[in-house]
N, C-alpha and C positions, 0 to 999 in steps of 0.2 A: 476913320474907316468903319464902314458898317459891318455888323456881324454877318457871317456867312455860314449857312447850314445847307448841307446836301439833302435832297429829298430822295431817299433810297428805300422808302417803305415798300413792303411786298406783302401780298396776300398769304404767301407761304412763309411761315415762321421758322421752318427748319433751317439749320445752319448751313447745310450743303447747298451751294449755288451751282457749281459746275462739276460734271462728272465726265471724264474721258475714259472709255471702256474698250479695250482691245483695238485701239485705233491702228489702222493700216493704210498705207498709201503706196501703190506700185505704179511706176511709170513705164510705159512701153516705148522703146526707141522709135524713131521716125518710120522706119521700114518694118517695124514689128519683130525685129530679130532678137533683141535683148530686153530683159525686164530689170528695172532698177527698183529696189525696195527702199524708198525714202523713209518710211515709217513701218516698223515691223509689228510691234505690239505695245502700244503706249497706253499706260493706265495711270491715272492720278485723279484726285479730287481737289476742289478749291472751295473753302468755306466762305460764307458771306463775310465781307469785311477783311479778308486776307489780302496781303500784298506779297505776291509770288514772282520771283525772277526765274527765267529759264536761260540756262547757259549751255554752251557746247561749242566744239570746234566747227569751222566751216565744213559743210557737208554732213553734219551730224543729224540733220533733220529738223532743227528748231524752226527754220523759216517755213518749211512745209507745214509743220504743226501750227504755226501762227496763222498761216493762210487758211488752213482748214477751220481753225477756231473763229476766224473772221468771216467765215462763210464765203470766202473768195475761191475756194477749191472744195471738191467733195472727196471724202475718203473712199478707199477701195473696200474697207471693211471696218467694223466697229461702230461705236455710238458716241455721240457728243450730246449730253443732256444739260441744258441750261435752264435753271429754274423749273425743272420738271418736264421740259419739252425737248425731244430729240430733233434738233434742227438740222442734223446731217441728212435727214430723210425728207426735208422740205422740198416742195416743188420749186422750180426756178422762179415762177411767178410770185412766190411768197417769200423768197429769200431776201430781197431788197428791203421789204417792209420789216421783216424780222430783224435784220441787221440794224436798220435805222432806229427801231424801237428799243433795242436791247443792248447794243454795243456802242462803245465810244472808242475812237482811234486817235493815237498820237504817233506820228511817223518821224523817222530820222530827218527827212528832208522837208518837214512841215506840211507839204501838200496844200499850200495856200494859193489861191488864184490871184495873180498879180494885178488883174484888172478890177478886182473887188477890194474895197476897204477891209480893214480888219473886222469891223462890225459886220459887214455883209458876209465875209468868210465864216464868221462864227454863227451867223443866222442860217447859213445854207441848209443844214440838215432839217431845221424847223420849217424853212420855206418849202422844201421838198415834201414835208409832211402836211403842208397846208395849215400850219399854225397861224393864228391871228397875230398881227403885228404887236398889239398891246401886250399880249402874253409873252411874245418873244422879248420885248423890251424889259418886261418885269423879271424875266428869267436872267437876262444878260447882265443887268447893272450890278447885282450883288456879286456875281462871279467876276466881272471885269474889275470891280473894286478890290476884291480879295486877291486877284492876280496882278493888281497894280498896272492895268492897261486901260483903265477907264478914260485916261487922257489921250490915248492913242487910237481910239476906235475909228476916227475919220481918216487916219493915215493908211497908206497902201503898204503892202509887204516890203517893197523895195525902199521904203522910207524909214524902216525900223531895224533894230539889231536882230541877230539870230536868236538871242534869248527872248526878246520880245515877240518874235514870230512864234517861237515854241510855246510861249504862254498863251498866245492867241489860239494855237492849235489845241492846247489843253482846255481852254474855254469852250472851243467848238465841241470837244469830246464831252464836256460836262453838261452843256446846255440841254442835251436831250435826256438828262437824268438816267444814264444807262445803268444796267445791272452790273456791267463789268467794263472796265477800260482795258483795252489791249494796246500796249505800247511797244513799238518796234524800234529798238536802238534809239530811244528818245534823246540821249545825250550825245549821240554820235557826231552831230554837226555843230556842237557847241564848244565854246572855250571853257576852261576849267571853272571860271567864276559863274558863268551862265549855267553850267552843268550842276554845280553845287546848289544854285538857287532853285533849279528845276527839281532836283532830288528832295530839297527841303519842302517844296510845295507838294510833291507827291506824298511825302510823309504826312503832312498836315491833312491833305485830302483823304488819305487812307485812315487816319485817326478819327476822322469824322464819319467813317463807315463805308467809304467807297472801296469796292473790290478792284484790285489792279493786278493785271498779269503782264509782265514785262519781259521781252526778249532782249538780252544785252550781252555784249562782249566785255563790258566794263565791270571789273571786280568791285570798284568803288560803288557803282550804281547798284549792283547786286547786294552789296553789304548793307544797303539801307532797307532791303526787303525783309519780311519776316520769315521767308522760306525760299530756298533755292532748289530748283530741279535741274539736274545735270543730264543732258541728252547725249548719247553716244551710239553711233551706228543704228539710228532709228528707234532707240529704246530709252526709257528712263534708267540711267545707269546708277544714280544715287540721288538722294534728297537730304537736305540739311535744314534744320530749324535754327533760327537765331536765338530764341529763348531769352535768357538774361544776359547773353554776351553783348559786349560793347561792339560798336560798328568796326572798331579796329581789330578786335579779336575775331569777329565773324569774317572780316576781310582776309585775315591770315588763313582761316579754315577753308574759305573758298579757293584761295590761291593754291593751297596744298592739294585740294581735290582736283583742280584743273591740271596740276602737274601730274597727278595720278592718271587722269584720263589721257594726257598726252604721251605718257610713258607706257601705256597699256596695262595699267594695274587692274586688279580684280575689284569687283564690287565690295563695298564695306558691309 
């Protein structure tokens, strides 16, 4: 198996990669009668090379937060600064390119096109960017070998397992050499063995320097991250660092905090 290194060099050597400052999102009901505050005042920072999990009950605002971080929705107020650029203020015409050049995505349902081979699915963001085929191939092979899907590239999504589909989705996210990977419930559609394998891969990718921000309901998935942000009622309720804790000990701390959220406890 060939060695695999991520290319995550940046002109900016500062450790801070992402800053979310005073983020708000208010939805107005269909007939303009009621307003719903999905996000009230969200503030946090993510350092380069961090692996951060976001947790919270359904309706807490974490999905809205992820959609805004993915530039799929615009905030009502506040700023989102990625690598020194406030992309929440970008014009619509510039958003697609910014997303393609800076963000990688891993979704619960894989979001692979059934009429494309795994190889073509992985290439898709580079094709849209007009990348030369030779460069695409040079980028793909080390990633495919590292994720152990190099023998599956000519297969279609319906011909492979859920775990193999998700590895193809990870390859698609990595091939653009993104500043940050946004993962939305990446283990949600996987069996326990495939989930464990994906989380192991995420850990390795992160140790090589890739920044990951993951929304998850899974305590096990969150316990593999270096930090967990807990969202409640549209705000960051609490955050917790793994530090020197084992995954098992961190798992228990996360479980205790989720119980606190569910029972209406105060911030720690």
